[in-house]
N, C-alpha and C positions, 0 to 999 in steps of 0.2 A: 518579515514575520514568516514563520514556518508553518506549513500545512501538511497534514497527513491525507493522502488520497488512497482510499481503500478500493481495490478493484474487485468487483463481484462478478463471477461467471455463472453460467447456468441459465440465464434469462434470455440470452441471444441464441442465434442459430447454432446448432451443434452438427451441422452437416458440411463442415468445411473439409475440403480435400487436403491431403498431405502437403500439396504445393501451396495452397492458401495458408495453411498453418505455418509453414516455413516462412512465407512472405511476411506474415504478421509478426512472427518472432523476430525476424531480421529487422523489420521496420521499427519494432519497439526498442531493440538494442541500439539502432542508429539514432532514434529519437532521444533515448537516455543519454547517449554520449553528447549529442548536440546541446541538450538542456544543461548537462553538467558543465560543459565548456562555457555556456552562457551564464553560469552562476545561478541557475534556476532550479537545479536538482541537487539535493543533498545525498539521497540514497534511494535506490529502487531495486526491487527484485520480484520475480514471479515466485509463487509458492507451489510446492507439490500438491497434488490433488487431495481431497478429503480422505481418501482411503489410506493415506500416510499419516493422518492426524491421530493424536492421542489427546483426549480431553481429561482434565483434572477438575473434579468437583468436590466442594467441601460441604458436608451436611453435619451439623452438630459437632463441628470441630474435627471431623474425621474425613480424610481425603479418600476419594475413590477415583479409579482410573477406568476409562472406557476407550476402546479403539474407535477411530473415526470421529466425525463431528457429532456434537450433541445438538442437533437441530433437525427439525422436521420441515425442511425446505429444500427446494432444488437448487437454490443459489448457494454459492460457497465463495470464500475469499480466495481469489486467484493470485493476488499480488498486492503490492503497495508501492507508493512513492512518498518521499518527504520532499516537498516543494518549497522553495524560497520565493515569496511573492510580496508585493507591496500591500495587497489587500485580497479579500476573498474573490473579487471579480477577476483579478489577474490569476489567482490560483485556479479558478474555474476554467479560464481560457487555456492555461497551460495543460491542465489535466484532460480537457475535453477534446483537444486536437490530436490527431495521430492515428496509427493503424488500428487501434481498438475502438475507434468511434463507431457507434451503432452496434457493437458486438457485446459490450459489457455494461454494467451499471457502475457508477462511481459515487463514492461518498467522500466529500472533502470537509475536513475539520481543522480549525486552527489548533496548534499545539498549545497547551496550557503552560504558561511561564510562572513557575512557583519558586518561592524562596523559603529556605529553612527558617522556622520561627525564631530560633535563638542565634544561629551562626550567620544567617544571611546567605549561606551557600545555595547555589542553584544548579541547574543541569546544563548551563551553557557550555561548560568545559567539554561536554561530549560532542557538541556541534563544532567547536573550534578545533578539536583534534584532527578532524578530517581535512582541514584547510592548511595544515602545516606541512 
């Protein structure tokens, strides 16, 4: 089963030195490669900070755009991983270990497996594409 792990930054210490930041980045890249090789990681990426975000909101059928996140919180989504795991416990174990431990908050959710009501088509083709 596949799980989305959303990485939230802003709640941990923000006093890391440049050397510490580089070590964490390098550790995350190494961990991503190891998990991918082990068949436990489908996709992972950090995201640019909230200052690069554009939010799109719909009110009464009209779209409006605002720069930056539309949230009144200090936490922001810093990255994500799509994990392959047997169950939620394994997904939690995979997500919680590594260089980000204790620095960020994580939300882990199973991906919803849906099928089209008439054709039976589903989204599994998108996951299979990366394995070929």
